[in-house]
C-alpha positions as CSV (number, residue, x, y, z in Angstrom):
1,X,253.9,21.5,45.8
2,X,253.3,21.1,49.5
3,X,254.7,22.4,53.1
4,X,256.4,18.8,53.5
5,X,258.0,19.2,50.3
6,X,259.2,22.7,50.9
7,X,260.0,22.1,54.5
8,X,262.2,19.6,53.4
9,X,263.7,21.4,50.5
10,X,264.7,24.4,52.3
11,X,265.4,22.8,56.0
12,X,263.0,24.4,57.8
13,X,262.5,22.8,61.4
14,X,258.7,22.1,62.1
15,X,257.5,23.5,65.5
16,X,253.8,22.5,65.3
17,X,251.6,21.0,63.1
18,X,253.6,18.1,61.5
19,X,250.4,16.5,61.2
20,X,248.9,18.7,58.5
21,X,252.2,19.1,56.3
22,X,250.8,17.7,53.5
23,X,248.8,21.0,52.6
24,X,249.4,22.7,49.6
25,X,251.3,25.9,49.1
26,X,250.0,28.3,46.9
27,X,251.9,31.3,47.3
28,X,253.8,33.1,50.4
29,X,253.1,36.6,52.0
30,X,255.3,38.3,54.2
31,X,254.7,40.8,56.8
32,X,255.2,41.2,60.6
33,X,251.4,43.7,60.7
34,X,248.9,41.1,61.8
35,X,246.4,43.4,60.2
36,X,248.0,43.5,56.8
37,X,248.3,39.9,56.8
38,X,244.6,39.6,57.5
39,X,243.6,42.0,54.7
40,X,246.2,40.9,51.9
41,X,247.0,37.0,52.5
42,X,245.1,34.5,50.9
43,X,244.2,31.0,51.8
44,X,247.1,28.3,51.1
45,X,249.7,30.7,51.2
46,X,252.9,30.3,53.8
47,X,253.3,33.5,55.8
48,X,256.6,34.8,56.6
49,X,257.3,36.5,60.0
50,X,259.4,37.4,62.9
51,X,255.9,37.6,65.0
52,X,256.1,34.7,67.5
53,X,252.9,35.4,69.8
54,X,250.0,33.6,69.9
55,X,248.0,35.9,68.0
56,X,249.5,34.7,64.7
57,X,248.1,31.2,65.0
58,X,244.7,32.9,65.4
59,X,245.5,35.0,61.9
60,X,247.0,31.7,60.0
61,X,244.1,29.8,61.2
62,X,241.3,32.8,60.3
63,X,242.8,32.9,56.9
64,X,243.5,29.6,56.3
65,X,247.2,29.9,55.6
66,X,249.3,26.6,55.1
67,X,251.6,27.1,57.7
68,X,253.4,30.5,59.5
69,X,257.7,30.5,58.6
70,X,259.0,32.5,61.5
71,X,262.5,34.0,60.9
72,X,265.2,36.0,62.3
73,X,266.0,32.9,64.8
74,X,262.9,34.0,67.1
75,X,262.1,31.4,69.8
76,X,258.6,30.4,69.7
77,X,257.1,29.7,73.1
78,X,255.7,26.3,74.2
79,X,252.3,28.2,74.8
80,X,252.2,29.2,71.1
81,X,253.2,25.9,69.5
82,X,250.6,24.1,71.7
83,X,247.9,26.8,70.5
84,X,249.0,25.8,67.1
85,X,248.8,22.1,67.6
86,X,245.0,23.1,68.9
87,X,243.8,24.9,65.9
88,X,245.6,22.6,63.2
89,X,248.1,25.4,62.0
90,X,251.7,24.6,61.2
91,X,254.8,26.8,62.4
92,X,258.3,26.4,60.9
93,X,261.4,28.1,61.6
94,X,264.0,28.9,58.9
95,X,266.6,30.0,61.2
96,X,267.3,32.6,58.6
97,X,266.3,36.6,58.2
98,X,263.1,37.3,56.5
99,X,264.5,38.9,53.3
100,X,266.5,35.3,52.9
101,X,263.6,33.0,53.7
102,X,261.8,35.1,51.4
103,X,264.2,34.8,48.7
104,X,264.5,30.8,49.1
105,X,261.2,30.8,49.0
106,X,260.6,32.2,45.9
107,X,263.3,30.5,44.3
108,X,262.1,27.1,45.2
109,X,258.3,28.0,44.4
110,X,259.7,29.1,41.0
111,X,261.8,25.8,40.6
112,X,258.9,23.6,41.4
113,X,256.1,25.4,39.4
114,X,258.4,24.9,36.1
115,X,260.1,21.9,36.9
């Protein structure tokens, strides 16, 4: 179960970090509060958020998250994508609301673990 499998299965667009899509996915965390993610997310998780500013890259790198998934059709600016590539952080775009994205992830992870 890695980011590339997840990205392909769920149709997410890779905006940054394509070279690191082989990272394992150990779970997911959904929050828009950076302090919440810093306190509760665990290494190897994917982070579902509508935040698209540069600080998400720093948090994802610090917490060793497998990827960030931007939701709600939020546009990620080029400087954020550039920072993510420099920090080896994967940013994916789901193009869907956070609730729907979280549900897809849960279903995909449940099916992948059991199958």
